[in-house]
VMD Tcl script that draws the C-alpha trace (Angstrom):
set ca {
  {-19.64 -10.88 -49.00}
  {-21.77 -9.14 -46.39}
  {-20.30 -11.09 -43.44}
  {-16.90 -10.33 -44.65}
  {-17.47 -6.76 -44.61}
  {-19.13 -6.89 -41.24}
  {-16.21 -8.77 -39.81}
  {-13.82 -6.29 -41.32}
  {-15.82 -3.61 -39.84}
  {-15.80 -4.83 -36.56}
  {-11.91 -5.55 -36.70}
  {-11.42 -1.84 -37.75}
  {-13.55 -0.46 -35.02}
  {-11.89 -2.49 -32.27}
  {-8.46 -1.50 -33.63}
  {-9.92 2.26 -33.75}
  {-10.80 1.99 -30.00}
  {-7.68 0.23 -29.17}
  {-5.78 3.08 -30.75}
  {-7.76 5.68 -28.89}
  {-7.14 4.26 -25.33}
  {-5.64 6.44 -23.19}
  {-1.96 5.41 -21.91}
  {-1.41 5.59 -18.10}
  {1.64 4.17 -16.34}
  {1.20 2.81 -12.60}
  {4.23 2.15 -10.69}
  {3.50 -0.24 -7.55}
  {5.50 0.21 -4.62}
  {6.62 -3.46 -4.21}
  {6.39 -6.39 -6.57}
  {2.85 -7.67 -7.60}
  {1.11 -9.37 -4.26}
  {-2.38 -9.47 -2.84}
  {-2.06 -5.79 -1.40}
  {-2.75 -4.79 -4.98}
  {-5.68 -6.98 -5.38}
  {-8.12 -4.24 -6.77}
  {-5.93 -3.14 -9.61}
  {-5.14 -6.54 -10.83}
  {-8.66 -7.76 -10.40}
  {-9.84 -4.41 -12.46}
  {-7.28 -5.20 -14.99}
  {-8.39 -8.77 -15.69}
  {-11.79 -7.92 -15.58}
  {-11.20 -5.24 -18.43}
  {-12.35 -2.26 -16.47}
  {-9.54 -0.08 -17.38}
  {-9.76 -0.84 -20.80}
  {-13.72 -0.25 -21.01}
  {-12.96 2.99 -19.22}
  {-10.89 3.79 -22.41}
  {-7.33 3.36 -20.48}
  {-4.42 1.43 -21.40}
  {-3.02 1.08 -18.16}
  {0.59 -0.23 -17.46}
  {1.43 -1.81 -14.27}
  {5.06 -1.77 -13.28}
  {6.67 -3.00 -10.31}
  {9.74 -0.73 -9.16}
  {13.21 -1.25 -9.51}
  {13.58 0.14 -6.06}
  {10.90 0.89 -3.49}
  {11.77 4.09 -2.81}
  {11.46 5.43 -6.50}
  {7.60 5.51 -7.34}
  {6.89 8.73 -5.89}
  {10.12 10.30 -7.02}
  {9.39 9.18 -10.62}
  {5.76 10.62 -10.45}
  {7.00 13.89 -9.06}
  {9.74 14.09 -11.95}
  {6.76 13.50 -14.49}
  {8.10 9.82 -15.62}
  {5.01 8.26 -14.82}
  {1.46 9.29 -14.07}
  {0.51 7.10 -11.20}
  {2.17 5.55 -8.21}
  {1.35 3.30 -5.18}
  {2.37 4.87 -1.92}
  {1.81 5.26 1.66}
  {-0.16 7.72 3.41}
  {2.85 8.76 6.18}
  {5.61 8.86 3.28}
  {3.32 11.13 1.13}
  {3.09 13.43 4.01}
  {6.81 13.59 4.59}
  {7.45 14.03 1.02}
  {5.17 17.02 0.48}
  {6.74 18.58 3.39}
  {9.80 18.35 1.47}
  {8.45 19.74 -1.41}
  {7.48 16.95 -3.80}
  {4.31 17.96 -6.01}
  {2.38 14.93 -5.21}
  {-1.23 14.43 -4.42}
  {-3.10 11.43 -3.18}
  {-6.30 10.52 -5.52}
  {-7.44 7.08 -4.37}
  {-6.97 4.50 -1.36}
  {-6.30 0.84 -1.80}
  {-5.94 -0.27 1.84}
  {-7.61 1.81 4.52}
  {-6.17 0.34 7.49}
  {-2.51 0.48 8.66}
  {-0.90 -3.16 7.82}
  {2.42 -2.15 10.18}
  {2.82 -3.86 13.34}
  {5.38 -4.58 15.90}
  {5.89 -8.55 15.41}
  {7.83 -10.82 17.93}
  {7.51 -14.85 18.50}
  {4.48 -15.85 20.16}
  {6.38 -18.54 22.19}
  {9.09 -15.81 23.14}
  {10.01 -13.84 25.96}
  {8.13 -10.61 24.90}
  {4.50 -11.12 26.04}
  {3.96 -7.28 26.52}
  {5.72 -4.17 24.97}
  {7.15 -3.43 28.13}
  {9.02 -6.41 28.17}
  {11.27 -4.99 25.13}
  {13.29 -2.73 27.73}
  {16.74 -3.59 26.99}
  {16.03 -6.05 23.77}
  {16.85 -5.54 20.04}
  {14.13 -4.37 17.68}
  {14.73 -4.40 13.95}
  {13.65 -1.76 11.46}
  {14.00 -1.25 7.84}
  {12.99 2.37 7.16}
  {14.19 4.88 9.41}
  {12.12 8.09 10.55}
  {8.44 6.85 10.25}
  {9.10 3.28 11.68}
  {11.34 4.64 14.68}
  {8.49 7.15 15.44}
  {5.87 4.60 15.33}
  {8.10 2.26 17.66}
  {8.65 5.21 19.91}
  {4.92 5.78 20.34}
  {4.27 2.16 21.16}
  {6.95 2.22 23.68}
  {5.62 5.40 25.07}
  {2.09 3.85 25.86}
  {4.18 1.21 28.20}
  {6.56 3.69 29.93}
  {9.46 3.20 27.53}
  {11.35 5.43 25.51}
  {13.46 4.51 22.31}
  {16.81 4.73 24.31}
  {15.36 1.69 26.24}
  {15.61 -0.56 23.08}
  {18.53 -1.34 21.01}
  {17.83 -0.74 17.06}
  {19.12 -2.64 14.62}
  {18.86 -2.02 10.79}
  {17.74 -5.65 9.10}
  {17.28 -4.05 5.82}
  {13.78 -5.38 4.92}
  {14.89 -9.09 6.46}
  {12.40 -8.75 9.17}
  {11.43 -12.46 9.40}
  {14.56 -13.99 9.04}
  {16.01 -11.52 11.61}
  {13.22 -12.36 14.27}
  {13.56 -15.97 13.52}
  {17.33 -16.45 13.96}
  {17.28 -14.63 17.07}
  {19.15 -11.65 15.75}
  {16.27 -9.34 17.26}
  {13.55 -9.67 19.71}
  {11.15 -7.78 17.71}
  {10.78 -6.15 14.47}
  {8.68 -3.03 13.52}
  {7.47 -2.67 10.13}
  {6.36 -6.10 9.47}
  {2.74 -6.51 7.58}
  {0.14 -8.36 9.63}
  {-1.35 -10.08 6.59}
  {2.36 -11.36 5.43}
  {4.61 -11.72 8.06}
  {2.48 -13.11 10.49}
  {1.32 -16.03 7.94}
  {5.15 -16.50 7.10}
  {6.17 -17.25 10.50}
  {3.08 -19.38 11.10}
  {3.83 -21.50 7.99}
  {7.33 -21.86 8.75}
  {6.17 -23.24 12.23}
  {7.09 -20.37 14.38}
  {3.93 -18.40 15.16}
  {4.13 -14.78 15.73}
  {2.18 -12.28 17.95}
  {1.56 -9.00 16.64}
  {0.96 -5.45 18.34}
  {-1.04 -3.32 16.30}
  {0.11 0.23 15.89}
  {-3.37 1.77 15.64}
  {-4.31 0.40 19.25}
  {-0.68 1.55 20.78}
  {-1.07 5.19 20.55}
  {-0.43 6.02 16.58}
  {-3.16 7.78 14.79}
  {-4.76 5.43 12.03}
  {-3.91 5.85 8.47}
  {-4.18 4.80 5.18}
  {-1.55 2.16 4.20}
  {-1.91 2.12 0.63}
  {-2.78 4.92 -1.74}
  {-2.56 5.98 -5.01}
  {-0.68 9.09 -5.91}
  {-0.02 11.41 -8.70}
  {1.49 14.61 -9.69}
  {-0.01 17.83 -8.58}
  {-0.06 19.29 -12.59}
  {-2.06 16.38 -13.42}
  {-5.01 16.49 -10.85}
  {-7.19 17.98 -13.81}
  {-6.39 15.22 -16.10}
  {-9.63 13.53 -17.26}
  {-7.97 10.10 -17.35}
  {-7.61 9.98 -13.65}
  {-11.35 10.19 -12.74}
  {-11.76 7.21 -15.05}
  {-8.88 5.30 -13.56}
  {-10.59 5.69 -9.85}
  {-13.63 4.72 -11.45}
  {-12.29 1.41 -12.77}
  {-10.43 1.01 -9.42}
  {-13.90 1.21 -7.79}
  {-15.37 -1.54 -10.01}
  {-12.32 -3.72 -9.30}
  {-12.70 -3.36 -5.52}
  {-16.41 -3.98 -5.78}
  {-15.96 -6.90 -7.59}
  {-13.23 -8.41 -5.31}
  {-15.57 -7.56 -2.46}
  {-18.56 -9.75 -3.95}
  {-16.45 -12.51 -5.55}
  {-13.48 -13.03 -3.56}
  {-12.96 -16.67 -4.47}
  {-13.27 -15.93 -8.51}
  {-10.88 -12.67 -7.85}
  {-8.41 -15.13 -6.52}
  {-8.63 -16.96 -9.63}
  {-8.33 -14.13 -11.84}
  {-5.24 -12.91 -9.64}
  {-3.37 -15.98 -9.87}
  {-4.11 -16.36 -13.62}
  {-2.16 -12.90 -14.02}
  {0.36 -13.87 -11.41}
  {0.80 -17.67 -11.47}
  {4.09 -17.52 -9.41}
  {2.05 -16.47 -6.50}
  {-0.40 -19.39 -6.11}
  {0.94 -20.51 -3.01}
  {0.00 -21.15 0.74}
  {1.55 -17.71 1.93}
  {-0.34 -15.48 -0.92}
  {-3.47 -17.51 -0.29}
  {-3.53 -16.64 3.41}
  {-2.32 -12.74 2.76}
  {-4.95 -12.79 0.38}
  {-7.89 -13.96 2.97}
  {-6.34 -11.55 5.66}
  {-6.20 -8.36 3.46}
  {-9.85 -8.72 1.87}
  {-11.53 -6.69 4.58}
  {-9.05 -3.72 4.56}
  {-9.40 -2.96 0.90}
  {-11.38 0.57 0.65}
  {-14.67 -0.21 -1.54}
  {-14.99 3.57 -2.15}
  {-11.08 4.24 -3.42}
  {-11.92 7.87 -4.38}
  {-13.51 8.81 -1.11}
  {-11.02 10.64 1.80}
  {-11.24 11.16 5.29}
  {-9.93 14.39 5.57}
  {-9.95 14.33 9.45}
  {-7.36 11.44 9.49}
  {-5.08 13.22 7.11}
  {-5.03 16.32 9.65}
  {-4.74 13.98 12.72}
  {-1.59 11.96 11.19}
  {0.15 15.32 9.86}
  {0.01 16.70 13.50}
  {1.43 13.55 14.28}
  {4.03 13.84 12.15}
  {4.90 17.25 13.28}
  {4.59 16.42 16.77}
  {7.42 13.47 16.46}
  {9.58 16.17 14.60}
  {9.26 14.33 11.02}
  {8.10 17.58 9.56}
  {8.34 21.04 10.20}
  {5.01 21.80 8.62}
  {2.67 20.80 5.79}
  {0.14 22.71 3.57}
  {-3.48 22.25 4.03}
  {-4.50 18.61 3.16}
  {-6.74 19.77 0.08}
  {-3.65 20.66 -1.20}
  {-1.87 17.01 -1.54}
  {-5.08 14.87 -0.66}
  {-8.23 15.00 -2.90}
  {-11.29 13.56 -3.98}
  {-11.25 14.07 -7.89}
  {-14.51 15.97 -8.65}
}
mol new
graphics top color blue
foreach p $ca { graphics top sphere $p radius 0.5 }
foreach p [lrange $ca 0 end-1] q [lrange $ca 1 end] { graphics top cylinder $p $q radius 0.2 }
display resetview
């Protein structure tokens, strides 16, 4: 009888803890992929649950929706991009960065390794594919400017996120907006190696590629600090145990257990922020000036109003 009572007490305790867990919704920037490894590893290891959080991880119906949903109060958290955050804050959206997932640019200018483009200067008179107007055009313009060209020296073609196919079929001679950890590997697997020109080596200020944002009204919410703490545990476990972390990742996402995602996982490991809650204020200030110089924003508020370390 005492054993039955003990078992019942344990069940009731577990149920009470589950009921007490605070719910949070995190909307990803895209479908689940290795870029989200610290989040998935933290979830698989139970770190969010141990922090008293019931975290729902939701891929977006439209990649442009997550910041807008957070701004409207329809979700507490979203994965976003530093440049996009700064542009949307300038437009008046009440968004704040609270953590960093990937602390280096992934974006690159991509060409065929055996194609005619050996240097950026070779793009004069050529076609360049892009997916997102605005930021990508500004970044491309900067890269071209480092080699004596301007945007009018190339023909821009909107390939609507079909970057690799457009390049492989000869629709364009280069693409901007490709991710070095994915598209380069995809091309190599398909037998058409690519060559990348890295934005941060061609005049573009370094920036955080993937960040976690919340609504400005939630900055004092205690759940957020617990979320960032659990995320940090996930990032550190990932750094210490990459092979075990991969097994945890594909156990949750069985459809991603393939060669492309294995290579992307390998190439992304060094880019995750092991201190996701920490922030480089100077990096945000430099990129704010860059966006203003490129005419993408008229003005931005002080960094502390839209990018913070939680106290």
